[in-house]
C-alpha positions, 0 to 999 in steps of 0.5 A, spaced: 071 487 160 078 489 162 083 483 162 091 482 164 095 482 157 100 478 159 096 472 161 090 473 155 087 467 152 081 468 148 075 465 150 070 465 144 063 466 146 058 461 145 055 464 139 061 463 135 059 456 135 053 457 131 057 461 126 058 459 119 063 465 118 067 469 122 070 476 120 076 479 123 078 486 122 085 488 124 088 494 124 093 493 119 094 499 114 101 500 115 107 495 114 109 497 121 109 492 127 105 492 134 103 497 137 102 501 130 098 495 128 094 489 131 100 484 132 100 477 129 100 474 136 094 476 138 090 474 132 093 467 132 090 467 140 083 469 137 084 464 131 086 459 136 080 461 141 075 460 135 077 454 133 076 451 140 069 451 139 068 452 131 069 450 124 067 456 121 070 460 116 075 465 118 076 471 114 081 477 116 079 483 112 083 490 111 084 495 106 088 501 106 087 509 106 090 510 099 087 504 096 094 500 095 094 493 096 094 490 103 097 483 102 104 485 102 102 488 109 099 482 111 106 478 109 110 483 113 106 483 119 106 475 119 099 474 118 099 467 116 094 462 119 092 455 117 085 455 115 084 463 115 082 467 109 085 474 108 082 479 104 083 486 101 077 490 101 079 493 094 078 486 091 071 485 094 064 487 091 062 493 094 054 494 096 051 500 098 048 499 105 042 504 108 044 507 115 038 504 119 038 511 123 031 514 121 036 521 122 043 519 120 048 524 123 052 525 117 052 519 112 045 516 110 048 510 106 055 506 106 059 502 101 061 496 104 064 489 102 059 484 101 063 479 105 061 483 111 053 482 110 054 474 109 058 474 116 055 471 122 060 474 127 064 480 126 070 482 131 074 489 130 081 488 133 085 494 134 092 496 138 091 502 143 093 508 140 092 515 141 093 520 135 093 527 137 088 527 142 084 522 139 083 515 141 084 510 135 080 504 137 075 499 135 070 503 132 075 508 128 078 501 126 072 500 122 073 506 117 078 502 113 073 497 111 070 503 107 073 502 100 077 508 098 074 507 091 068 510 093 070 515 098 076 519 094 071 525 094 075 532 094 081 529 098 086 524 095 087 519 100 081 515 100 076 514 106 079 520 109 075 525 105 069 523 110 073 527 116 070 533 112 063 531 114 065 531 121 068 524 123 065 523 130 058 523 126 061 519 121 063 514 126 057 514 130 053 512 123 058 507 122 057 504 128 050 503 127 050 501 120 056 495 121 053 490 125 060 488 129 059 484 135 065 484 139 071 489 139 078 487 142 083 493 144 090 490 144 094 494 150 100 491 152 103 498 150 099 504 149 102 508 143 101 516 143 103 520 137 102 527 135 100 526 128 104 521 125 100 514 125 106 510 125 111 514 129 110 516 137 112 514 144 110 508 147 109 506 154 107 499 158 100 498 159 098 491 160 091 491 159 086 487 154 079 490 153 074 486 150 066 486 149 062 490 145 066 495 141 062 501 144 063 499 151 071 497 150 072 504 146 069 507 152 073 503 158 079 505 154 078 512 153 076 512 160 082 509 162 087 514 158 083 520 160 080 521 153 074 525 151 071 522 145 065 525 142 063 519 138 062 515 144 057 521 147 053 521 140 053 513 140 050 514 147 045 519 146 043 515 140 042 509 144 038 513 149 033 515 143 032 508 140 031 505 147 037 500 146 
């Protein structure tokens, strides 16, 4: 679903009314405001929408690529909402979760924060960003849920070691392993960068994408004329699974 960004009000789906815990994964790996990171105003919009139909625990969870603390970033970005719990991935208990695909593309198991497995509804919220020729959208946003302590490998900057496995295959495996219910892409503006994740050129866009993470990434990629291999891999895997 594509909505007008200027008049966007989050309407929580009925399924959230039955949830005991809702987890929100913003893009907040840097202490730089929107459109580099998810804006506090959109997070507030989503929290208010949830509260209209539910008293569930709301958790905001994020991690950083190098394993540095995320709480100072939350403070700088203004992530301070009443009755909302903020968590740093590095402070959670990690559990190894098996990839449900019979033939994983790259990663047979993932280490994940245990709080994800005890959550009833999961939302990934990302700004509309293009780095190089790749869209950094709601599924890419899930990467920083992987604890850097488990993915340092041969590369010194944490979970980026997964890029050596073929990041599109990793994203496909992650999509099917992590049970995220909703993706939201914040597209008041689009940020285009040649490679630096915190610097680039912005241009007005005026849209919010909301729905299944695969569907919203597909819609946003189509709107921007992007070709994303992981979306093709997910589609082909869905066909093989008959879903």
